[in-house]
N, C-alpha and C positions, 0 to 999 in steps of 0.2 A: 259878640265877644267884648269883654271889657279890657281896657288898657292895662298893661302890667303895673303902671304907677297909679296910685289913688289920686283922683281929681277932687279938689276941695272947693273949686269955684264953678258956679253954674255956667259961666260964659265959656269955659274951656271944654264943655262936654261935646259941643258940635264938632269942634276941631279934632277932639280926641277920637270920636266915632269915625270921622272921615279917615283919620290916619290908621285906625284899626282895620277898617275895610280895605284900605290900601295894602296894609301889611298882610292881611288874610289872603288877598288876591295874589300877592307876590309869593307867599308861602305855598299856596295851592299850585301855582304855576311851576314852582321849583320841584314840588313833590309829585306832580302829575305823572311824570315818566316812570317813577319807581313804585308808586302805589297802585294797587289794583283798582281801576275806576269802575264805579257802578253807575247804572243808569238812574235818572231821576224818576220820581213817582209818575204813574200814568196821568195824574191830574195836573201835573206841572204845565205851565203855559209857555214853555220854551218853544220857539218857532222851529228849532232844529230837532224836536223830539222824535220825529219819524226817522230822521237820519241816524240819530243815536240808537234807536231801537234796531236799526238795520245792523248795528255792530254787536248786538247781544247774541250770546250763545244759547240757541234754543229758547226755552221759556225762562231762562235765568236772567239775572241782572249783571252777569259777568261779561266782560268785553273780549271779543275775539282778538282785537288789536293787542290787548295786554298779554294774552296767551302767546300770540305769535312773537311779540317783542321779547318775551321771556325765553322762548325757545331760541331765538336769534342770539340773545345774550349768552345763553348756555353754550351755544356752538363756539362762541368767541373766548370762552374761559381758557386761558393758556395752560395753567397748571393745576391750581386748586382754588378753593373758595376763601382761603385765609384773608386775602386782600380784596375780595369781591363781595362786600357787605350787601350791596344793592341786589346783586344777582341771587345771593342766598336768601334775602328777604322775599324776593319775587318768587323764587322756587318754593319757599314755604307757603306763600299765599296760594300758589298753584296746587300744592299738596292739599291744602284745606278745601280748595274748589272741587277736587275730584270726588267729593261725596255726592256731587250732582251728576246724574247720568248724562245729561246733555253735554256737560264739559268733557266727560270721558269719551263720548262719541266724537266730539270735535278733535280731541287729542289723537284718537285713532286715525282720523282722516289725515293727520299730519305725520303718520308713521312713527309715532314716538316709541313704540316697542323696539323697533330696530335702532332708532337714534339713541335711546337710553342704553340699550344693550352694548352698543359700540363704545359709549362713554364709560360705562361701568367696567368693561373689559380693559380699557386703556388707562383709566385714572388710578392714582394711588391715594386720592383724597377720600378719607373715610367719611367725612361729613357729606360730601357730594354723593357718594354711593348710598349712604343711608337715606338721603332725601329722595333720590331717584327710585330706589327700591320701595320706599314708603308710598310714593305716588303710584307706582305699578301695583302695589298691594291693594290700595284703594280702588284702582281701576278694575282689578280682577273681580270685584263684587258685581260688575256688569257682565252679563253673559257674552256680549260681543267681544269683550277683551279676552275672555278665556278661549273663545273660538279662534280668534286671530293668533293668540299665543300658541295654541296647540298646533297650528300650521307652520310655526316658525321654529324649526328645530334648533337653529343656531342661537336664537334668543333664549330658548329653554336651556340649552347647554351652558350658556353664559351664567344663567341664574343658578343652575345646579352646581357649577364649578365655584360660584361665589361662596358656597357653604364652607369652603376651606379658609375663608378670611378670618382674622382674629379680632375684629372689631365687634363688640357685643351689641352695639346699637344697630349696626347694619344687619347683623344676624337676626335680631329681633324682628326687623321688618321683613327680612327674607323668609323667616319661618312663618310669619303672619301671611305672607303672600301664598306660600305653598299650602297652608292650612285652608285658606279660602278656596284655592284651586281644587283641592281634593275633596273638601266637604261638599262643594257644589258641583262636582264633576258628574257629567252624564255617563251612563253605563257604556255608551258607544265610544267614549274617549279613553276608557281604562286601559285597553290594550296598547294604545299608542303611547300613553304616559309610562306604562311599564317598560316599553322598549326604550324610551328616553332615559329612564332611570338605570337600566342595565348598561347603557352606553357610557354613563357616568359612574364608573365603578367605585369612585371615592365618596359618593354622596352618602351612602349608608354609613361608611366609616366616619365621615365628618359628623353625622348626626350623633354617633356614639361618642366621639371625642367631645362634642359640645356638652352632652349630658354628663359625661364623666369629669369634666374639668371646669365648666363654667362656674364662676363665683356669683354671677348675676342671676338671682332666682326668677326674675321676670323672663329672662332668656331660657332658663331651664324649663319653666312651666310652658312657655310658648312652643319650645321644641318638642316636649312630650305631647302636647296637643296636636302638633303637626304630624309627629310619628304615628299617633293613634289614627288620625285621618287617613294617612297613607296605608297603614295596615288594614284598616276597615275596607278600603277599596280593593286592594290587591289580594286580600285573603279569599275573596269569593271569585277570583278570576279562574275561569275554567281552563284546564290544561289543553293546549292545542297540540295534538299528537303529530300533526303534519309539520309543525315548526318546532325545532329543538332549541328551547331557551331554558335557562335555569328556572326551576319551580319557585314558588313563593317561599316554601320552607327552606329551600337551599339558600336563598338570598337573605332572609330575615331571621329564621329561627336558629340562632347560634349563641354561644357563650358571650361573645362580645356585646351583643345587643342586650341580652338579659342582664349582664353585669352593669352596663351603662345606665339602664333604666333604674336599677337599684341605687346606684350612686346618685343619680339625679333626684330620686325621691328622698334619699338621706340628706341631701343638701337642703331640700325644702323643709325637712323636719328639724334641721339643726337649730334654727333660731326659734322654734315654736314648741320644743319639747316641754317647757314649763307649763304650757297651757293645755296640753293634750288630754288631761283628765276632765276638762270642762268643755263640753261640746259647744256651748254658747260662745266661748272665747277663742275657739280655734280659728286661726287666720283663714280667710277665704282661699288664699293661695294653697294652703295645705289641703283643704277639702277638695279643691279642684285637682290638685296634684294626686291625691289619693284615688279619686274617681278615674282620672285619666290613666294612672298606673294600673288600676284594676282592669280597665277596658283593654289596655295593651296586652296584659298577661292572660286575659280570657281568650285572646287570639293566639298568642305564642304557645300556650299550654295545650293546644288541641292536636299536636302532631306526634302523639304516642312516644315511640322510642327516641325520635329526634328531639322532642321536647325534653324528655328525661335526661338525655345527654347534655343538653344545653343548660339545664338548671342544676345539674349535679355539682358543679364547683361552688354553687352559691346557696346551698341548702340552709345553712344557719343565717346567712344574711337575709334571705327571703323570709324566713320565719320571723326575724326581727322586724322587717317591714310590715308584715301582716299583723304582728302584735301591736305595732304603733297605729296602724290603720284601724284596728278593732277598738282602740281606745276612743275613737271618735264616733263610735256607734252607741247611741244611748241604750240603756238597759230597758227602758219602757218603750215597747214597740208601737203603742198607739200614736206616737208622734213621728213615726218613721215616714220617710219619703223615698224617692227613687234612689237616692244615694245609698241607703242601707241595703236595698235590694241588689244593686250593682256590686257592692262590697261582699256580701254574703255569697252571691253566685260566683264571683271571681275567686274567693278563698276556697270554695269547693273545688273549682277547676285546678287551681295552683297546687294545692296540697297533694293532689293525685299524681303529680309528676315529680314530687320530691321523694328522695330515697328514704329520708327520715322525717315524716310529717308531724311528729308529736312535739308540741311545746306546751308546757304546763299552763301558762297564762292563757294561751289560745284555747286550750281544752276547757279550762274553767269558764272562760267567757262564753264559749259556745253552749256549754251545759246550762248556764244561767239564762242565755237567750232562748234556748229551747223551752225551758220551764216558763219563762215570762210570755212567750208567744202562745204556748199551750193554755195558760191561764187566761190570757186576753181573748183567745178564740172561744174558750168555754163561756166567758162572760158575755160575749157577743151572741152566742147561740141561746143563752138564757133570756135575752131581751125579747119583749113581746113583738110580734110582727107589726111592721109599719102599715098604716092605712093609706099613706101617700105612695103612689106608684114610683115616683122619682126617688123618694127616700129609700124605698124597699130595694130598688135597683142598685142604688149607691151602696147600701149595706151589703148586698150580695157580692158586689165587686170587691169590697174591702175584705169580706170573709174569704173569698177565693184567693186574694193576695196573701192573706195570713196563712192559709193552708199551703200555698206554694212556698212561702218563706219557711214554714215549719218543716216541710218536706226537704227543703234544701239544707237547713241546719241539721236535721236528723241524719240525712245522707252523709254529711261531712263528719259528724260524730261517729257514726258506725264505721266509716272508712278508717278513721283514726284508731278506733278500737281494734280493728282487724290488723293494723300495721304496727301495733304497739305491744310490747311484752307485758305479761301479767303483773310483774312487780311494779313497773312504772304506772300502769293503770290503777293498781291498788293504792299507790301513793296519791294519785289524782282524785280518786273517789273518796279517800279518807279525808282529804282537805275540803272538798266541796260539801255544801249542805246536803243532808240525806234526802231531802225532798226533791232536789234536782236529779239525783241518781234514780230515785224510785219513779219519778215522772218518766224518765227515759226507759226504765225497765218495763213500765206499764204499757209502752207503745207496742210491745210484742204481743201478738195474738196467736193462740194455738189453733190448729197445728202449724208449725213453721216448716214450710217445704223448701224454701230457698236455702242452700247450703251456707252461703255467706251470712245470712241472717241468723241461721241456727248457730253458727260459730260465735257470733256476737252475743247471742242470748246466753249461751253456755258460759262464756267468759264473764259476763255481767253477773250471772247467777252465782258463780263461784266466788267472785270478788265481793259481792254484796251479801253473800250468805243468806239468800232467800229461797 
């Protein structure tokens, strides 16, 4: 390290270097207690290297002493972190350290789940809660943490109850924690967590409140992803006839949750509507939000009459959401990926529980997509057979995907036709290019035995005058 002041004479350099070393030594001694010490390299010739290695956590270069000292300092925090700069810095270092499994396992040995839960329950310091929940969220990536957490009902309830707090940064970390827990949850744990959630009757309401009122889009997106993870686990939960507990649809499929997810997606779209006509410029958060929204409603729309009742108050709002989502689907299907498949499958599900599923823009877009998928599939079938087995297998998979997509879009269009009056349909087919309409009409093959298909065919024949 060079001296802060420039040296102009050669004879001063030795004295300067000595002073610099002295200053550096003093600085290190002063900061040693508050900074996270790491161990020297394995090749260092320090005689105390073996002793220092004994203080390492597992295979990391992190110090057990630092972690224990940080936990002791945390226990001594009287009120909040406002005047505890050193403690806050050390806790943030600990937060960073929890990406290491060995550190997480060491923390579990110190019973930090219970310790942190007690502090979170007692403190009113938002920053302290955010840091502690963030540390726990990182720790939940390690299976041993999730196993211990599952066995600590009191800790789980503290975390579930924390969903009522109004601090967006704390809620971000809390939602991240639950997303990790539910995404990585073993099947054997689902029933226990369902019981925990039922005991915290405000948790689902708090999720709805966050989605409906949060101004922080990061929090909205994280909450939607957490909700999706929860629904995905609990939707497949088999009903236990011996134990009377509220069913999944009773807990989750209702107007409040449907409305909250719509408001959440609208808030994500609000700042991005100018770019929605250009797929390449759509914000990643909007694409993630659209996909998560679709996944959520692919689940909530599966419960027939209960679903229809839950969606009834939001018919127009839902159509508006679907219309905005469809704007992010490119017209050219050859560039499609998983996103487009999820969107089209979900729209097919959602429209079936709406009392009035017709929207002119949605219908026009679906007709265009049906035509483009049909043309792409025809082009693919015209291509010569590949001589390479791998290429042939890949092409076959792509063709099968296109056929499934075509079937999904066709099914959606036919459902809309059945549910829409002739005058509205006539307006729709008058506006759209004739080739789109005729491509749809040509999908019918005689004789038509299915009554619903026959009704669609007759409607189209009358409207198109063919």
